[in-house]
N, C-alpha and C positions, 0 to 999 in steps of 0.2 A: 459200549456205553461210555459216555463222557462224564467224568466227575468234575464238579465245580468246586474249586478250593476257595473258601471264604477268606477274604483279606482280614487280617487282624487289625483292629482299630488302634489308633494311638492310645486311647484311654485304656484298652486292654493291655497294651504293652507296658504302659506306666504302672498299671495295677500289678502286673507280674513282677516288675522290677521292685516295687515297694514291698510286695508280699515276701520276696526273697530276703528282705532286710528286717522283717518284723520279728518281734519276740513277745512272749507272754508277759514278761516283766514290764516292758514298756506299755503294753496294752492295758495292764492294770493301773499304771500311773495315769494314763490318759483318761481312763474311765472315771477316775476319782475327781478329775478337774473338769471334765466335759459336762456342760449343762444337760440335765436330764431331758429338757424340752428341745434339745438341739436336733433330735431325730437322726443323729449320726452314730455310726459304729466305728471304733478304732481298729486299725490293723495292728498297731503296736510298733511305732517307729520313733527314734529320736528325731527331734526337729532338724538337726544338722543333716540327717539322711534325707529327710523330706525336701529341704531346701536345696541340697546338692542335686537331687533328682530333678527338681524344677529347673534349676540352672542348666542342666544337661538338655532339657527340653524347651529352652527359651525360643528356639526357632519354630516351635509348633505353630502351624497356621492359626491365626487368631480366631478364625471361625470355628475351630475345634475346641477352644477353651471352654465354652459353655457345657460341653459334655462332661468335663471334669467338675465343673461347679455344681452339676446336678447329681453327682455321685452320692451314694449314701455313706461312703467311706470317708471319715474325717480327713485322713492324710491325702486322699486323692483330691478332695475338694480344696485342701490347703495348697496342693501343688498347682491347681488352677489359679488361685489368687496370687500365689508366688510368681507364676509365669507372667501374669499381668504386671506385677511389680518389676520383674527383671526386664520385661520389654520396655517399660516406662523409663528405666535407667539408661537405656541405650543412647549413646551420643548421636546427635544429628536427627533425632526423631522429629518428624514434622508435625504440624498442628493437626492435620487430618488423622494421622496415626494415633496421636494422643487422644483425640476425640473418640476414636473407635474403642480404645481401652477404657476410657471414662464411661462411655455408654454401655459397654458390656458390664462393667462393675455395677452401675446404678440400675440397669434393667434386670439384673439378677440379685438385687439386694435382698429379696425374699429368701434367698438361699444362704445368706449370711446369718447363721444361727449360733455362732460362737464369736466372742469378742476378738480373738486373735486373727480371724480373717480380716477384720477391719484394720487392725494394727499393721498387718503385713502389707496391705495394698492401698489403703486410703491416702496416705501422705503423698506418694508420687503419682498414683493413678488419678486421683481426684484433685488433690491440692495443687499439684504441678500444672495440670491442665487449666485450672482456674486462675493461675497467677496473673494473667493479663486479661481476665474476663470478669464479668459480673459475678459476685459471690452469692447472688440470690439463691442458687441451688443449695448452698450450705445453710442459709437461713430457713429454707423450706424443710430441710432435713432436721434442723434444730427444733422446729415446731412439730415434728412428727410425734405420733403416739407410740412409736416403736423405739425402745431404748437403743438398739443397735444402729438405727438410722441417726439418732442424736449423737451417738458415739462417732459415727462417720463424719458428722459435721465438724466436731471439734478436733478430731484426729487428722482430718484432711488439712485443717488449719495449721498443723505443725510445719508443713512445707511453706506456707505463706509467711509464717513467723520467721522461718529460716531465711527467707528472702528480705527480711527487715521491714515487712509490711505488717504493722501491728493493729491498725484500726479495726478491721473486720474480725480478726481473731479475738480482740478484747470485747467487741460487741457480742460475739457468740458466747464468750465466757460469762458475760452479763446475763444472758438468757439461761445458761445452763449451770451456773455455779451452785445452785441449791436444788439441782435435779433430784428426783426421788430415787434414781438408780445409781449405785456406786459405779456401775460400768460406764457411766457418763461423767460423774464428778471426778473420778480419778484422772482421766485424761484432761479434764479441765485444769486440775492441779498441775499436770505436766506441762500443758500449754502455757500456763501462767509462769511457771519456773523458767521456760524458754524465753518468754517475754522479758523477764527480769534480767536475763543475761544481756539483752540488747538495750533495755531502757529500764533501769531499776526504779526510777521515779514513777513511771507509769504503773509498774507493778505495785508499788507502795500505795499509790492513789487508789488502785482497784481494791487492795486489801483493806485500806482504811474504811472503805464504803461497804465491803461485803464479807469480811472475815467472820463476823458473828453468825452469818447464815451458812457458811461453808462447812461441809462435813470435815471432821478432823483429818481423815486420811488425805483428802484433797488439799487441805491447808498445809499439811506437813510437806507434801510434794511441792506446793507453790512456793514455800519459804525455804526450800532445801539449800539454796545457794546464797541466802541472805546472811549478813553478819549476825553473829549469835545474839547480840542484844536486840536487834530488830526481829529476829526469828522468835525469840522468847516473848517479845511484846505481843505478837499475834497468837502464839500458841497458848499463852497463859491468859486467855480471855476470860 
């Protein structure tokens, strides 16, 4: 009688590697910050261990990444988004390869149920791909009814700001500066802070028009690198 040995999938191998690093203490920490509606369960790992594992698996065929994104385990899903990010960082990546990463991210956006998935992957996977393209996909996301899609819009813009292109990021900030969700307005504040590092006058113009409507946490982020007299002017509204 011939026995068939089932091949162990990459997802199972990564799960086993993560499980070996898990602890009850870390699991409790993650449970306290993981949104109840995320539908995710934590194994209990430090983020350094999660990202180190993802970096080890950067050569995973891109077609296998969606299996990680569909996992119910928070850390396994994070490994999937981190692998997309590590792949996007590689030198010499051509436009077709970038488009593949971008399409995987957007087509699985429904599996982004925690804000840190966005923060890990959106700047390089989405923003970098759109550097030399129409930014309409970001404006579509900014108009979404889902807060984490709106967060992707402004967080992806971080990479566009880094390239010195401020027009579309500022327009996105105009749309989102008074958003009902703090998970959106906080990265708006971060984006504005980065705009100010490049062109302080444009930041000041934006704040003159909108600081009264911005949530305080976002305003504090936006003004973080301004001279103290200017910062006080906007914060003591």
